Structures are given as C-alpha cells and as structure tokens.
SEZA-245473 format. One record per residue: residue in one letter; x, y, z of N, C-alpha, C in turn. Coordinates in Angstrom, 3 decimals. Atoms other than C-alpha are relative to their C-alpha. Example, Ala and Ser with C-alpha at 12.3 -4.5 7.8 and 13.67 -1.06 7.14 Angstrom:
2
 res     n.c1     n.c2     n.c3    ca.c1    ca.c2    ca.c3     c.c1     c.c2     c.c3
   A    0.890   -1.190    0.000   12.300   -4.500    7.800    0.900    1.200    0.000
   S   -0.820   -1.190   -0.060   13.670   -1.060    7.140   -0.770    1.090    0.730
// end
This chain:
44
 res     n.c1     n.c2     n.c3    ca.c1    ca.c2    ca.c3     c.c1     c.c2     c.c3
   G    0.812   -1.079   -0.481  172.471  -56.616    7.368   -1.218   -0.530    0.750
   I    1.186    0.343   -0.775  169.365  -56.602    9.481   -1.119   -0.444   -0.933
   G    1.163    0.474    0.741  166.430  -58.633    8.177    0.271   -0.997   -1.106
   V   -0.304    0.912    1.108  168.252  -60.918    5.763    0.080   -1.472    0.412
   C   -0.202    1.389   -0.425  168.655  -64.064    7.892   -1.308   -0.745    0.271
   H    1.314    0.603   -0.284  164.956  -64.720    8.696   -0.034   -0.799    1.297
   C   -0.027    0.740   -1.264  165.911  -66.068   12.161   -1.026    0.524    1.012
   C    0.899   -0.609   -0.979  163.460  -63.758   13.934   -1.457    0.033   -0.469
   L    1.363   -0.009    0.516  160.256  -64.609   12.047   -1.004   -0.346    1.093
   V    1.049    0.182   -0.992  157.171  -64.325   14.250   -1.356    0.270   -0.640
   K    1.361   -0.317    0.424  153.408  -64.039   13.932   -0.418    1.238    0.786
   I    0.365   -1.261   -0.646  152.302  -60.469   14.657   -1.423    0.359   -0.393
   N    1.405   -0.346    0.218  148.622  -59.628   15.068   -0.645   -0.899   -1.057
   G    0.595    0.970    0.915  147.699  -62.801   13.164    0.667   -0.108   -1.354
   R   -0.706    0.046    1.288  150.061  -62.134   10.248    1.294   -0.782    0.156
   H   -1.160    0.885   -0.065  152.642  -64.858    9.696    1.224    0.606   -0.678
   K   -1.282   -0.307    0.630  156.307  -64.484    8.757    0.347    1.485    0.006
   R   -0.414   -1.393   -0.194  156.890  -60.976   10.092    1.383   -0.021    0.646
   R   -1.349   -0.080   -0.572  160.483  -60.004   10.943   -0.036    0.841    1.276
   A    0.004   -0.696   -1.281  160.712  -59.117   14.633    1.062    1.096    0.043
   C   -1.109   -0.969   -0.046  164.010  -57.290   14.068   -0.313    1.287   -0.749
   Q    0.357   -1.186    0.780  162.306  -54.836   11.708   -1.383    0.532    0.363
   T    1.336   -0.388   -0.409  159.077  -54.331   13.639    0.063    0.903    1.219
   I    0.100   -0.906   -1.138  158.355  -51.406   15.926   -1.082   -0.543    0.931
   V    0.935    0.528   -0.988  156.693  -52.645   19.118   -0.996    1.084    0.386
   R    1.063   -0.919   -0.374  153.356  -51.048   19.911   -0.852   -0.627    1.108
   E    0.859    0.479   -1.077  151.078  -51.339   22.941   -1.162   -0.807   -0.568
   G    1.100    0.838    0.417  148.527  -54.131   22.573    0.325   -0.961   -1.133
   M   -0.411    0.864    1.103  150.486  -55.923   19.849    0.041   -1.455    0.456
   S   -0.045    1.427   -0.275  150.088  -59.718   19.743    1.153   -0.605   -0.791
   V   -1.174    0.594    0.640  153.375  -61.516   19.021    0.120   -1.454    0.435
   E   -0.187    1.422   -0.271  153.747  -65.296   18.753    1.263   -0.458   -0.713
   T   -1.226    0.513    0.606  157.105  -66.976   18.175   -0.307   -1.257   -0.796
   Q    0.086    1.230    0.779  157.557  -69.740   15.637    0.714   -1.083    0.812
   V   -0.733    1.065   -0.685  159.225  -73.046   16.562    1.379    0.527    0.374
   N   -1.277   -0.524   -0.489  162.295  -72.249   18.658    1.180   -0.835   -0.471
   R   -1.122    0.740    0.584  164.784  -73.865   16.297    0.666    0.868   -1.070
   I   -0.777   -0.720    1.003  167.548  -72.323   14.218    0.972   -1.001   -0.604
   A   -0.901    0.921    0.717  169.353  -74.403   11.598    0.020   -1.392    0.628
   G    0.111    1.343   -0.529  168.082  -77.619   13.201    0.473   -0.185    1.427
   Q   -0.453    0.110   -1.378  169.419  -76.833   16.671   -0.966    0.744    0.909
   E    0.936   -0.605   -0.937  167.155  -76.109   19.610    0.651    1.189    0.694
   V   -0.463   -1.183   -0.716  167.511  -72.667   21.148   -0.327   -0.186    1.467
   L    0.213    0.191   -1.439  167.959  -72.902   24.910   -0.132    1.325    0.699
// end
C-alpha cells in the first residue's frame, strides 16, 4: 500500500522524514529531497 516503503521521504517545511506520497501539496511549501539513493542504487 501507499506509504509503507519509505522511498519518498523528504523534508517538508523543516520537518524531516515526511512521506511525499501522503502529503498534499500547498502553495509556498518548502520540500527538500533526501539523498537520491534507493536500496544502495543511485536514482538517475
């Protein structure tokens, strides 16, 4: 199901480890991605 894999963790408005797949996007929101790696493989 959605939200169980933790592959989409981002920093939202200064709060770490937020799930992007379960977050409603709002105007002015600050989103920072974590390291672009999944299971030790670089995402291209």
